N, CA and C of each residue as an Amber inpcrd file, in Angstrom:
protein
   468
   0.8980000  -1.1940000   0.0130000   0.0410000   0.0070000  -0.0060000
   0.8920000   1.2470000  -0.0060000   0.6230000   2.1420000  -0.8940000
   1.3780000   3.3630000  -0.9730000   0.3970000   4.5280000  -0.9000000
  -0.1960000   4.7260000   0.2160000  -1.0930000   5.8160000   0.3720000
  -0.4620000   7.0730000   0.8280000  -0.8510000   8.1860000   0.2380000
  -0.1920000   9.5140000   0.6280000  -1.2910000  10.4280000   1.1620000
  -1.0350000  11.1430000   2.1860000  -1.8490000  12.2500000   2.7110000
  -1.0480000  13.4480000   2.8570000  -1.6230000  14.5790000   2.5920000
  -0.9300000  15.8870000   2.7540000  -1.7300000  16.7440000   3.6590000
  -1.0780000  17.5680000   4.4820000  -1.7220000  18.5070000   5.2740000
  -0.9850000  19.8040000   5.2650000  -1.6330000  20.9610000   5.2190000
  -0.9950000  22.2490000   5.3250000  -1.7240000  23.0530000   6.2750000
  -1.0690000  23.8750000   6.9840000  -1.5790000  24.8080000   7.9420000
  -1.8120000  26.1870000   7.1360000  -3.0570000  26.5820000   7.0500000
  -3.3810000  27.8690000   6.3980000  -2.7430000  27.9250000   5.0330000
  -2.7050000  26.8600000   4.2760000  -2.2640000  26.8600000   2.9630000
  -0.7200000  26.9870000   2.9110000  -0.0450000  26.8350000   4.0510000
   1.4560000  26.9420000   4.1030000   1.9380000  25.5070000   3.6720000
   3.1720000  25.3410000   3.6710000   3.8420000  24.1390000   3.2220000
   3.2390000  22.8050000   3.7630000   3.0310000  21.8790000   2.8410000
   2.4070000  20.5940000   3.1810000   3.3490000  19.6580000   3.8560000
   2.8000000  18.8040000   4.6890000   3.4740000  17.6390000   5.2750000
   2.9540000  16.4470000   4.4810000   3.8710000  15.5860000   4.0540000
   3.4550000  14.4890000   3.2490000   3.5830000  13.1980000   4.1570000
   2.5330000  12.3910000   4.1270000   2.5860000  11.1130000   4.9430000
   2.4130000   9.9960000   3.9410000   3.3530000   9.0670000   3.9710000
   3.3270000   7.8810000   3.0120000   3.1850000   6.6410000   3.8510000
   2.2190000   5.9090000   3.4950000   2.0160000   4.4790000   4.2180000
   2.4210000   3.3790000   3.2850000   3.5490000   2.7380000   3.6570000
   3.9770000   1.6020000   2.9180000   3.8260000   0.2260000   3.6180000
   2.7820000   0.1350000   4.3750000   2.5390000  -1.0490000   5.0820000
   1.0400000  -1.3210000   5.2070000   0.6170000  -2.5210000   5.5610000
  -0.7370000  -2.7750000   5.6870000  -1.1550000  -3.4580000   7.0430000
  -0.1900000  -3.4590000   7.8410000  -0.3710000  -4.2050000   9.2130000
  -1.3000000  -3.3930000  10.1160000  -1.1080000  -2.0590000  10.1540000
  -1.7850000  -1.2130000  11.1110000  -2.5720000  -0.1010000  10.3350000
  -3.7400000   0.2360000  10.9210000  -4.4360000   1.3470000  10.3650000
  -3.9090000   2.7340000  10.9170000  -3.8120000   3.6620000  10.0510000
  -3.2670000   4.9470000  10.4390000  -4.2200000   6.0560000  10.0330000
  -4.1400000   7.1540000  10.8550000  -4.8350000   8.3560000  10.4620000
  -3.8080000   9.2980000   9.9690000  -3.5970000   9.3120000   8.6520000
  -2.5010000  10.0350000   8.0140000  -2.7970000  11.5130000   8.1460000
  -4.0120000  11.9340000   8.1590000  -4.3120000  13.3840000   8.2880000
  -3.8760000  13.8380000   9.6480000  -4.2130000  13.0910000  10.7030000
  -3.7510000  13.4500000  12.0360000  -2.2280000  13.5370000  12.1910000
  -1.6110000  12.5650000  11.6380000  -0.1200000  12.5130000  11.6310000
   0.4600000  13.8040000  10.9920000  -0.0480000  14.1850000   9.8190000
   0.4170000  15.3390000   9.1280000   0.0940000  16.6310000   9.9810000
  -1.0380000  16.6770000  10.5850000  -1.3910000  17.9140000  11.4290000
  -0.4940000  17.9820000  12.6240000  -0.1340000  16.8580000  13.2070000
   0.6820000  16.8740000  14.3910000   2.1670000  17.2890000  13.9250000
   2.6400000  16.7520000  12.9340000   4.0400000  17.1660000  12.4940000
   4.0280000  18.6410000  12.1090000   3.0110000  19.1330000  11.4760000
   2.9080000  20.5860000  11.2210000   2.8810000  21.4190000  12.4980000
   2.1340000  20.9730000  13.5120000   2.0610000  21.7700000  14.7790000
   3.3690000  21.7720000  15.4530000   4.1640000  20.6600000  15.3790000
   5.4920000  20.5730000  16.0430000   6.3820000  21.5630000  15.2910000
   6.4260000  21.5550000  13.9600000   7.2720000  22.4910000  13.2340000
   6.9120000  23.9320000  13.5070000   5.5690000  24.2090000  13.5890000
   5.0860000  25.5740000  13.8490000   5.6090000  26.0610000  15.2950000
   5.5560000  25.1610000  16.2450000   5.9260000  25.5570000  17.6040000
   7.4270000  25.5550000  17.8690000   8.2380000  25.0820000  16.8720000
   9.6450000  25.0560000  16.9830000  10.2510000  26.1580000  16.1330000
   9.4320000  27.0210000  15.6300000   9.8930000  28.0890000  14.7390000
  10.3330000  27.7220000  13.3530000   9.7020000  26.5990000  12.9770000
  10.0250000  26.0850000  11.5870000   8.6890000  26.0020000  10.6800000
   7.8580000  27.0340000  10.8960000   6.5800000  27.1210000  10.1220000
   6.8260000  27.1290000   8.5980000   7.9820000  27.5980000   8.1550000
   8.2730000  27.5620000   6.7330000   8.7080000  26.2050000   6.2250000
   8.8720000  25.2510000   7.0680000   9.4810000  23.9310000   6.7360000
   8.4510000  22.8650000   6.4230000   8.8150000  21.8470000   5.7580000
   7.9850000  20.6740000   5.5000000   8.8360000  19.4640000   5.6990000
   8.2360000  18.2750000   5.7580000   8.9210000  17.0140000   5.8730000
   8.0020000  15.9510000   5.4370000   8.4840000  14.7760000   5.3840000
   7.7600000  13.5430000   4.9350000   7.7690000  12.5150000   6.1380000
   6.6220000  11.9520000   6.4610000   6.5640000  10.8920000   7.4050000
   6.2330000   9.5390000   6.6510000   7.0310000   8.5570000   6.8480000
   6.8330000   7.3000000   6.1560000   6.6850000   6.2120000   7.0720000
   5.6650000   5.3880000   6.8530000   5.3320000   4.2300000   7.7370000
   5.7570000   2.9480000   7.0270000   6.5240000   2.0980000   7.5940000
   7.0660000   0.9440000   7.0670000   6.9900000  -0.2640000   8.0290000
   7.4020000  -1.4710000   7.6410000   7.4670000  -2.6200000   8.4700000
   8.8720000  -2.8310000   8.9870000   9.0270000  -3.8210000   9.9590000
  10.3430000  -4.0480000  10.5780000  11.3800000  -4.4790000   9.6140000
  11.0690000  -5.2700000   8.6420000  12.1090000  -5.7650000   7.7790000
  12.8960000  -4.6540000   7.0760000  12.1960000  -3.6750000   6.5570000
  12.7970000  -2.5420000   5.8730000  13.5260000  -1.6080000   7.0190000
  12.8910000  -1.4410000   8.1250000  13.5100000  -0.6350000   9.1390000
  14.7680000  -1.2130000   9.6160000  14.8490000  -2.5330000   9.7100000
  16.0350000  -3.2040000  10.1180000  17.1500000  -2.8890000   9.0650000
  16.8130000  -2.9410000   7.7880000  17.8620000  -2.6700000   6.7370000
  18.2660000  -1.1960000   6.8880000  17.4050000  -0.3140000   7.1130000
  17.7600000   1.0970000   7.2600000  18.6900000   1.2990000   8.5020000
  18.3300000   0.7100000   9.5880000  19.1040000   0.8540000  10.7860000
  20.4980000   0.2270000  10.6480000  20.5350000  -0.8570000   9.9390000
  21.8240000  -1.5320000   9.7480000  22.7400000  -0.6230000   8.7550000
  22.0890000  -0.0950000   7.7400000  22.8470000   0.6480000   6.8040000
  23.3040000   2.0290000   7.3550000  22.4750000   2.7310000   8.1150000
  22.7280000   4.1010000   8.6070000  23.3090000   4.1530000  10.0110000
  23.0280000   3.1600000  10.8030000  23.5020000   3.1960000  12.2470000
  24.3030000   2.0050000  12.6430000  24.4940000   1.0330000  11.7720000
  25.2920000  -0.1160000  12.0330000  24.7180000  -0.9500000  13.1180000
  23.3270000  -0.9410000  13.2630000  22.6740000  -1.7190000  14.2360000
  21.7930000  -2.6910000  13.5200000  22.0480000  -4.0090000  13.6350000
  21.2330000  -5.0070000  12.9370000  20.0290000  -5.4220000  13.5950000
  19.1120000  -4.4500000  13.8080000  17.7860000  -4.7220000  14.3850000
  16.8790000  -3.5660000  13.9580000  15.5910000  -3.8150000  14.0280000
  14.6340000  -2.7430000  13.7470000  14.6170000  -1.7570000  14.9190000
  14.2140000  -0.5310000  14.6220000  14.0050000   0.4930000  15.6780000
  12.6090000   1.1180000  15.4060000  12.1880000   1.9130000  16.3630000
  10.8140000   2.4600000  16.1500000  10.7730000   3.6410000  15.2270000
  11.8340000   4.5570000  15.2470000  11.7960000   5.7990000  14.3880000
  13.1790000   6.1250000  14.0250000  13.4240000   6.5520000  12.8010000
  14.6420000   7.1120000  12.2340000  14.2580000   8.4800000  11.5710000
  15.1520000   9.4060000  11.7250000  14.9900000  10.6820000  11.0650000
  16.1770000  10.9070000  10.0820000  15.8560000  11.2640000   8.9050000
  16.8600000  11.4950000   7.8400000  16.7660000  12.9940000   7.3810000
  17.7470000  13.7520000   7.8900000  17.7330000  15.1750000   7.5580000
  18.3530000  15.3310000   6.1680000  17.7010000  16.0880000   5.3160000
  18.1910000  16.2880000   3.9400000  19.3880000  17.1950000   3.8940000
  19.4290000  18.2860000   4.7060000  20.4670000  19.2920000   4.5110000
  21.5060000  19.2580000   5.6340000  21.4760000  18.2830000   6.5560000
  22.3930000  18.2840000   7.6240000  23.8630000  18.2230000   7.1600000
  24.5670000  19.1190000   7.6580000  26.0170000  19.1960000   7.3550000
  26.3710000  19.5260000   5.9120000  25.4320000  20.1390000   5.1820000
  25.7190000  20.5150000   3.8140000  25.2770000  21.9290000   3.5070000
  25.7150000  22.4740000   2.4490000  25.2760000  23.8660000   1.9970000
  24.3520000  23.7400000   0.8260000  23.6730000  22.6310000   0.7530000
  22.6790000  22.3710000  -0.3880000  21.5630000  23.3250000  -0.2000000
  21.1570000  24.0740000  -1.2060000  19.9590000  24.9180000  -1.0460000
  19.2950000  25.1110000  -2.3590000  18.9420000  24.0190000  -2.9800000
  18.1340000  24.1200000  -4.1660000  16.7470000  24.7360000  -3.8700000
  16.3950000  25.7860000  -4.5160000  15.2630000  26.5460000  -4.1080000
  13.9510000  25.7300000  -3.9380000  13.6650000  24.7000000  -4.7210000
  12.4350000  23.8900000  -4.6310000  12.4790000  23.0900000  -3.3990000
  13.6330000  22.7510000  -2.8350000  13.7200000  21.8820000  -1.6300000
  14.2660000  22.4540000  -0.4010000  14.6580000  23.7050000  -0.4110000
  15.3840000  24.2760000   0.7150000  14.6130000  24.1920000   2.0300000
  13.2930000  24.2180000   1.9800000  12.4450000  24.0840000   3.1850000
  12.0710000  22.7710000   3.6440000  12.3950000  21.7590000   2.7750000
  12.0900000  20.3480000   3.1470000  13.1580000  19.7860000   3.9990000
  12.8200000  19.4870000   5.2130000  13.8280000  19.0830000   6.2290000
  14.3110000  17.6710000   6.0400000  13.3560000  16.7720000   5.6370000
  13.7770000  15.3860000   5.5350000  12.6770000  14.4370000   5.7050000
  13.0100000  13.2320000   6.1250000  11.9860000  12.1880000   6.3620000
  12.0630000  11.5800000   7.7320000  10.8790000  11.4310000   8.3110000
  10.7410000  10.6540000   9.5390000  10.1890000   9.2610000   9.0830000
  10.9110000   8.1990000   9.4020000  10.5260000   6.8690000   9.0800000
  10.1530000   6.0980000  10.3200000   8.8820000   5.5180000  10.3630000
   8.4030000   4.8690000  11.5660000   8.0540000   3.4470000  11.2040000
   8.5670000   2.4770000  11.9630000   8.1530000   1.0330000  11.8550000
   6.9220000   0.8050000  12.7120000   5.8770000   0.3580000  12.0880000
   4.6510000   0.1490000  12.7320000   4.7260000  -1.0810000  13.7120000
   5.4750000  -2.0710000  13.2260000   5.6040000  -3.2900000  14.1290000
   6.3300000  -2.9920000  15.4590000   7.4150000  -2.2980000  15.3550000
   8.1860000  -1.9400000  16.5750000   7.3380000  -0.9520000  17.3760000
   6.6350000   0.0240000  16.7910000   5.8520000   0.9620000  17.4760000
   4.6860000   0.1910000  18.2070000   4.1300000  -0.7880000  17.6000000
   3.0590000  -1.5110000  18.2270000   3.5590000  -2.3110000  19.3740000
   4.7440000  -2.9000000  19.3120000   5.3740000  -3.6570000  20.3850000
   5.6540000  -2.6680000  21.5320000   6.1830000  -1.4950000  21.2800000
   6.4710000  -0.5740000  22.3660000   5.2870000  -0.0870000  22.9980000
   4.2360000   0.1030000  22.1880000   2.9380000   0.5420000  22.7580000
   2.4280000  -0.5180000  23.8140000   2.4220000  -1.8030000  23.3880000
   1.9800000  -2.8190000  24.2870000   2.8450000  -2.8390000  25.5400000
   4.1930000  -2.7880000  25.3870000   5.0040000  -2.8160000  26.5290000
   4.8930000  -1.7300000  27.4790000   4.5100000  -0.5040000  27.0760000
   4.3440000   0.6700000  27.9040000   2.8950000   0.9260000  28.2860000
   1.9670000   0.1980000  27.7310000   0.6170000   0.4520000  28.1120000
  -0.1160000   1.5820000  27.3110000   0.5660000   1.9550000  26.2160000
  -0.0160000   3.0290000  25.5050000  -0.8340000   2.4960000  24.2720000
  -1.7670000   3.2680000  23.7420000  -2.4620000   2.7870000  22.4910000
  -1.4680000   2.9110000  21.3690000  -1.7150000   2.1890000  20.3260000
  -0.8340000   2.3280000  19.1380000  -0.8440000   3.7410000  18.6030000
  -2.0480000   4.3650000  18.5320000  -2.1100000   5.7320000  18.1130000
  -1.2930000   6.6770000  18.8900000  -1.3410000   6.5310000  20.2260000
  -0.5770000   7.3770000  21.1570000   0.9810000   7.1470000  20.8640000
   1.4030000   5.9590000  20.7280000   2.7970000   5.7190000  20.4700000
   3.1990000   6.3410000  19.1530000   2.3640000   6.2500000  18.1260000
   2.6870000   6.8480000  16.7950000   2.7190000   8.4160000  17.0240000
   1.9430000   9.0410000  17.8230000   2.0140000  10.4450000  18.0100000
   3.3640000  10.8230000  18.7650000   3.7380000  10.0370000  19.7350000
   5.0380000  10.2740000  20.3690000   6.2190000  10.1890000  19.4070000
   6.1450000   9.1950000  18.4920000   7.2220000   8.9970000  17.4960000
   7.2370000  10.1220000  16.4500000   6.0680000  10.6320000  16.1360000
   5.9440000  11.7840000  15.1180000   6.6230000  12.9840000  15.7900000
   6.2280000  13.2410000  17.0350000   6.8110000  14.3840000  17.7380000
   8.3700000  14.2640000  17.8330000   8.8030000  13.0720000  18.2130000
  10.2480000  12.8150000  18.4600000  11.0440000  12.9730000  17.0480000
  10.5260000  12.3480000  16.1220000  11.1530000  12.3570000  14.6970000
  11.1720000  13.7620000  14.2080000  10.0890000  14.5020000  14.3170000
   9.9700000  15.8680000  13.8200000  10.9690000  16.7980000  14.5130000
  11.0930000  16.6090000  15.8470000  11.9980000  17.4520000  16.6050000
  13.4680000  17.2450000  16.0930000  13.7420000  15.9940000  15.8700000
  15.1150000  15.7290000  15.2300000  15.3110000  16.4420000  13.8950000
  14.3720000  16.4220000  13.0740000  14.4980000  17.1670000  11.8100000
  14.5380000  18.6710000  11.9880000  13.9170000  19.1060000  13.0850000
  13.9190000  20.6120000  13.3390000  15.2150000  21.0060000  14.0190000
  16.1770000  20.1180000  14.2280000  17.4660000  20.4100000  14.7230000
  17.8190000  19.9490000  16.1210000  16.9270000  19.3100000  16.7710000
  17.1900000  18.9160000  18.1910000  17.8500000  17.5330000  18.1640000
  18.6870000  17.2870000  19.2070000  19.4120000  16.0170000  19.3080000
  19.5230000  15.6870000  20.8000000  18.7030000  14.7240000  21.2220000
  18.6530000  14.3430000  22.7430000  19.9990000  13.6790000  23.1210000
  20.8590000  13.2740000  22.1720000  22.0670000  12.6460000  22.5960000
  23.1780000  13.6860000  22.9250000  22.9420000  15.0010000  22.5330000
  23.9790000  15.9400000  22.7080000  23.4950000  17.2670000  23.3580000
  22.2190000  17.4060000  23.6550000  21.6680000  18.6950000  24.1400000
  21.3890000  18.8960000  25.6100000  21.9220000  18.0150000  26.4020000
  21.7660000  18.1550000  27.8640000  20.2310000  18.1760000  28.2280000
  19.4310000  17.4200000  27.6060000  17.9660000  17.3200000  28.0600000
  17.0320000  18.3250000  27.3340000  17.5460000  19.2330000  26.5570000
  16.6680000  20.2180000  25.9570000  15.5970000  19.6060000  25.0740000
  15.9040000  18.6180000  24.2440000  14.9520000  17.9500000  23.4060000
  13.8800000  17.2630000  24.2390000  14.3890000  16.4860000  25.1640000
  13.4140000  15.7370000  25.9840000  12.4570000  16.6230000  26.7670000
  12.9080000  17.7280000  27.2570000  12.0400000  18.6780000  27.9640000
  10.9810000  19.2830000  26.8990000  11.4550000  19.6200000  25.7520000
  10.5690000  20.1550000  24.7360000   9.5670000  19.1320000  24.3190000
  10.0280000  17.8700000  24.1680000   9.1650000  16.7520000  23.7540000
   8.0440000  16.6130000  24.7860000   8.3520000  16.6150000  26.0710000
   7.3450000  16.4590000  27.0730000   6.3220000  17.6540000  27.0580000
   6.8340000  18.8180000  26.8130000   5.9740000  20.0050000  26.7330000
   5.0430000  19.9310000  25.5520000   5.5520000  19.4860000  24.3630000
   4.7290000  19.3470000  23.1780000   3.7130000  18.2170000  23.3530000
   4.0290000  17.1770000  24.0640000   3.0270000  16.1380000  24.2840000
   1.8530000  16.6860000  25.0760000   2.1460000  17.4250000  26.0980000
   1.1200000  18.0050000  26.9360000   0.2700000  19.0550000  26.1340000
   0.8760000  19.8760000  25.2900000   0.1660000  20.7750000  24.5620000
  -0.6500000  20.2370000  23.4550000  -0.0850000  19.2970000  22.6960000
  -0.6370000  18.8050000  21.4550000  -1.4980000  17.5200000  21.5010000
  -1.2870000  16.7630000  22.5360000  -2.0030000  15.3980000  22.5030000
  -3.1020000  15.4370000  23.5870000  -4.2570000  14.9130000  23.2340000
  -5.4100000  14.8990000  24.1820000  -5.5870000  13.6010000  24.7730000
């Protein structure tokens, strides 16, 4: 399944959501709106990104290729312009891709007592923050604090 949903805030730049799996049902419009809200609240209202949902097999390949970890993970963020001076006008505002494995997300949701939808929301916020320039591995807790704040503000 290759379903695409787009959402834009006030006609501003669209968030693209691509579903390449059939295991779990997803509300692509809600995912797009949440990613847009995170970008808006982090001062990146001019930016766009893509959220892609996949299965564990492909996520394992991506994790092995880009992080040298031979196992699936829940979310990976691929920044398009990180460490480069690339600025092609048509793409300069596109931050990159948030890739989410629905199988790993479902397993984490069960393990933590969250619904699948809530786990997806957490992963969308987390991945979007990475593309907006935050890094929980190097920022002395700044991203984690912002992530908690955004969860309180944006999730019902």
